[in-house]
N, C-alpha and C positions, 0 to 999 in steps of 0.2 A: 476190307479194303477201305484205302482214304477216300475221304468226302473230295469231292470235286472241288479245285479253288474259286471263292467267291472276288472277285475284287470288291475294292471297297465303293467304286463307283456303282458298280452293279448292284452290290447290297444297296443302297439307295433308292434304286429305280423301282418308281411302283409306290414308293412308302411316304408317310406323312409324318413331319417333323412339327414340335410344341417346342418355342422356344421361351424361356423367360430372361430379361436384362438382353432384349434383344435391340434394346434403343440405344444399349452401352458401348463404351469403346470394342470390346472381347466381340458382345454381341453382333456387334456390325459386320466383324472381319469375320465371323464366323458364319451370317448368312450368306453372303458375297459368296466365301469360300463353296460353302452347300452349292448354292445355283450354278457356279461358275464349273466346279469340277465337278460334279455330281449333277447334269444333265435332265435326266430321269428321276427326277426327285418330283413327286406329288406337287406337294402344295406343304409353305414352312408357314406356319401359326406361329405370330406374334403377342407375344401378353403384352398391350400397350395400354395407358390408363391416360383421361384427357390431361391437360397441364397447358398453363397459361393461356387458359381462352381456346385452345385448337382441340377441336375432338382428335379422334384414334387416325381418319382416314385423314387428316390435314398433318400428322404428324408421319405418316407413313412418307407421304409423297415429298415432305420435307427430310426425311433419312435416305427417301431413294435417291434425291436430288442432289446428295455428296460425289464429291470427286471419286470416295470408292467405289461406287456405282460405273464409273465411266465404261470401263472395261466392258461391262455387261450390257448397258445399252446401245453400246455400238455395235454387240455384235449379236444380242439373242436379248433385244429387249423384249421381247413378249413373254420370257421367262422371269422379267419381274412381278407379272400378274398372277405369281402361283404364293406370293407373300400374302399374307391375308389378317389382318388387324383383327385379334379377341379383343373387347377392352373389358381390363380388369385392373386390380390393383393388390399387389404383395401383402399389401398390409391389412386386406379388407377380410373377413371372415369369406372361406370359399372364392382366397383369390378376386373376388369381386366379379367372377364370370356369372354370367345369368344360365339358369338351367338348361336351356337351348344351346346356350355354347359349348356347356359339360358334355351334354348329351352328345353332341357331336364331335367333340375330342374324346370322347370313351369309346366312339366306334370308329376313329378313321386314326387315330395317331400309332405310330408306330415306335418314336424313337422322339425323347425328351433330352434338351439340355438345360439344366436350370443352373444361371448365370448371375441372376437377380440378386443381389447384395449390394448394401452397405460399405463403401472398401475406405469410408474417413476412418483414421488409426483413433480421430480424440470423438468422435461420434459418443452421442448421449448416449448412457448402457440401457437403457429402457426402447430406444429406438433401434438401437440394434438389434437388440434381442426380438422385437418385434420383426424385423426384417430379414435377419439372419437365421435365426431359427424357428421363430414359430410359421414365419413365409414358409421356409423350406416345410415344413407339419403339414401344412394346406397342401403343397405342390403335389407331395407324398402322397394323404389321402386323396387325390384326385387322379393320381398314378394307380391307384390299385382299382379306379372303377375302367382303365383303360384294358380292351380284351386282347388286343393285340400289341401289349406294348413289348417292345425287346430289349430297350434299352435305356436306361433312365441316367443319364449324364450328370453326377453337381457337382459343380466346382469350387473347389474349395483354396487353400494358399499354404503354401511349403514352409509358412510360419504360426500355424493354427498350435503346433507341438516345438515352437521356438525355447521352451524351458528347457529341452531334451539337448543334449550333446550328441547324440545320434537319434536319427530318427527312420523308420522303417516303412514302410507298404503297409503300414497296418493302425488300425483304431485304439486311443491309449484309453485308459480311463483317467475322466475329469474329476476333480475335485465334490462334483455337484451334479446333482441331474436333471438334465435339461427342464424337466417337466414343473420340477422345482422354481427351478429358474424363470419359466412363465411367468406362474402361478404369482410370486412376490411381485413379479413388474405391473400385475395387475389390482394388486393390490396397494402398494407402496407408493407414496407422493414422490414428486421428482426431486423434490429436499432430500426426502431419505435415501431415494437409490443414487443421487449422486453425490451424497455421503459415504455411503458404504461400499461404491463401486471402485476404489481401493483397493479392499480388504478381498471383495470377490475375486475380482482380477489377479489377484496373487502376485506373482514374479513376472507373468505377464506382463507387457511391455503396454498392452491396450485395448480398450473392449475389442476390437477388430478380430485380433486372434483370439481371444477369451471366445468370443458368440460364436466363431471357426471350429473353435476345436469343441464347442458342445453341442453345433450343429454334428458333426461328424459321428461325435456318439449316439445323438438320438436317430440318427440313421440304421445305425446298427441293433437298434431296439424295433424299429417301426418297418424297417423296410418289407418284413416277410419275403417271401419267393421272389419280390421284384428285380430282375437282373438290374443290378446299381453297378457305377465304376464312380470313382470317384478322381479326379483331376486335381491335383497340387500345382499351379505353378506358384514360382518365386514375381519379383518383380518383373511386370511386364512391360516392354516401351516397344516403339514403333516397329512396324515390321522391317521386315530384311529384305523381303522379294514380294511380295502376294499381297492384295493385287497391282502393289508400285513400292517401291523401296523407299522407306520414312515416314510412311504414314500415320498419321497421330490426330487425333482430335482433342488432346487436353491437355494440359500445363501439368497435372499430375506427378509427381514424383521426380525419377531425374530428368523427364524434360522439361521441370520447370530448372532446375538446376543448370541444364545447362543452355537454355535459352538467357536464364540471371547471367551466366557467367560470360554467353557470347555478346552480349551487352554492357559490362561491366559491374555491373547490379554487387555478384555474386564475387568475391574476391576469395575465399578463405574457408577451406571443409574441413570441421573435427571431426577426424576418424584414423583408424590404425594403418599405415597402408598396404602391410601385409595381409590385409583383408580382402574377400572376394565381392570384385562385383559381381552380384548377383543379379543379374538380370537375362533377359530372356525376348525376343522379338513375338510380338503376338499374332505371327501368322504359324511359327513354331508351335505355340501352344494352342490353337483352332484349331492345327493340322493333327494335333495330338490327341483332341479331343473326337474329335473327328474317326480317329481310327482307334480309338477306346469303345466307341459306338458303336462300333463296326466287330471289334472282338470280342465284347461282350455279349453281342448278338450271333453271332457264327460260334461260340464259342460249345463244345459239346462236352466241358467241363463245366456245368453252371452249379454257382452255391456250392461252390469245392473250398473258397478260401476261407481260412478259420483265424480266428484272432481270439487269442482267453479262451479256445474249446468252444467259441462260437460261431457257426457257418454262418456267413450273411454275406458277401459282397459276391461276386460274381467275378468283378475284375477291380481292381484298384492301382491305380498309376501315380506316382510322383514326378514333376518336371519341373525341376531347378537348375539354371543357370552357373551354376556350381559344378556340374559334370563337365565342362569346358572352359569355367572361367576365366578371369584375369583380375589380378591382385589391384586394388584401388589405386594406386600409384602409377602405375601402367597406363588406368584407364584413365587416368588427370592428365600423364604427359602427351597422352592421343590426345584428348579434347585438346590442350593446350594447342599441339600444332593442328590439327582440326581448325581449328576458330583465326587460329592466325594465318593458314593457308586462305582460308573464306570469311574476309573481314567482311560485316556485315553494313548498315547505316546505320548513323547515329550510336555510337560506340562510345562509352566514357570512358572506358582503362582499357586498352588490349594486354590479351593475356602474355605473359611474359616465358622464358624457358626454362627460367628455376624456381626452386624452391626452396623452402626455410622452413626446419623445424622449433618451437619456443619454447622452454618453459617459462611460467610465470604465474603470479597470482592470478592474471588474466587471460593468456591463452596456452593452451599447452598443446602438442601433436597436430599441429593444422598442416595443411597442404597448400600454399600459397598457389592462386589460380595464376587471377592475374595483376598487372601491377598496383598498387595502392599508396597514395602518398600519406598513409598514417604508420608506413613502413620503411624504415631507413636502413639501408647495407643490411639486413636479417634482423633489427631489432624493433620493439615496438616505442613508436613514438610516445612523448609524454599527454598527446592528446587523446588517442584511445587507453591509455591507463587510466586518465582522471574521468573516465565514465561513468556514472553510477547506476543504480535504480535496477530498470530490468535488463537482462543480458543483452549484450550487443548481439545482431545475428552471427557473428564470427564463430560467437561462445556456446548457441543453441547447439546441440548435437545433432549430430548426423543418424538419421534413422536407424535405430534400434536394429534392423535384421543386415545391416551392414556391418557389424559388432558381434553378430554373435557368431562363436565357432561351430557351426553343426554340419556334421555329417550326413546328406544325404542315400538312403540306398534306393536304390532306380531299378532293381532286378527286374521287374515284372513291366517296366518301361521299356527297356532295352528288348524285352520278349517281346512286344510287341511290334518293333522294331526288325527282329531278326525274322518274324514271322511275314511281314511285308517284302523285306529282303525274298523269301522263298518265293515268294508270288510272284516278284517283277520276272522269276526267272522262268515264273508258267505263264503268264498271260502278263498284257499292259494292264496296271490301273485304271488309266486314262486312256484307253485307247486315241489314236489319232494326237496326243499330246507329247511333244517333248520336253520331258521334265528336268529340272536342273536340279544339281547334286545335295541340294538341303530337301527341296520337294522330297524325291528319291529315298533318301533318308527316312522320311516320314511317311509317304507314300507309297 
């Protein structure tokens, strides 16, 4: 006889959650979504560190004052008291968490979301290893002491295996043992590490993807019988719906490009017009993370997925905008139309509806986003060609991830969607809430 269906919201009722990276872009959306859509959640513990003279309680008050939490403040303000700051630091031994707090977490936490990471592509390798690899190792050690742990969700990246043409929902071998890299960072000085970095990362484009790949491989070795799921989002952008359309709190990645293009500062983009704009809204990723925790916890087939003959993870999920992406030239064209339709103030150069492709010693394969006095009739004016020294902004390469022809396999991601759709026919996921099409696809 099949077990009764448990909705996502019902699963989180009465359970406590531990979140790392809760003050970051994705972490904020995760916390807000859990409180709003899973009202029965008991507590959400946020790993936080004092910063710029503020203690963790002051930082929490500042976080909760953001527009992201307006709906919660107006509808169920008391639920915000469920968020409890835990003072610590991902770069410190034992995460910098006091013994008393460690004991409390070990006794009460059922679900862990680990999203703390450095996402800077050009981060120094030593710091990237400390945060992304060693920080994860320390968190897993803490999770082993949690008596009621039902799911550990590790946020990785779709690009940790960007050196491959096809990426499946499995962990691939890395050229180095993660523990050896950690040990090397401990005795090498910064100059030696910086000198060896290009050799170590090999054909990966940066330290971010390199350390994320090593972290996944380390999880394979140290997770033991922990119920672990890995979520691999691609380039995360502003929200499409929840809790408000277009919410974003940083200028990273495409956000900065769109803002600069809208003002006319950013006028050309080096790219391949037929490549996919590999973008995914943050609320879709957060929905998937929450569902991955739900699926991991309720699964009756724990520790059965295998990779290279090693049983390791109870769930493994990949999500990428490539599953329904749009090519870059169409994205750029839509961007131009939107910027023309919604012109901001103090725009230097307005977007124009045309594009030119140019090939010469300075520029090749560019999409012209907005009018530029250095271009005449589709040709580059001599003023631009006379530039020397550092590459002009228009020559700097667009992120590697837009150019890598990677195929992602998302069978397990689709499996979660199918299981949720079956559940929707049996009961409401969130009783009393009318869900839009995108929410119904993921919840």
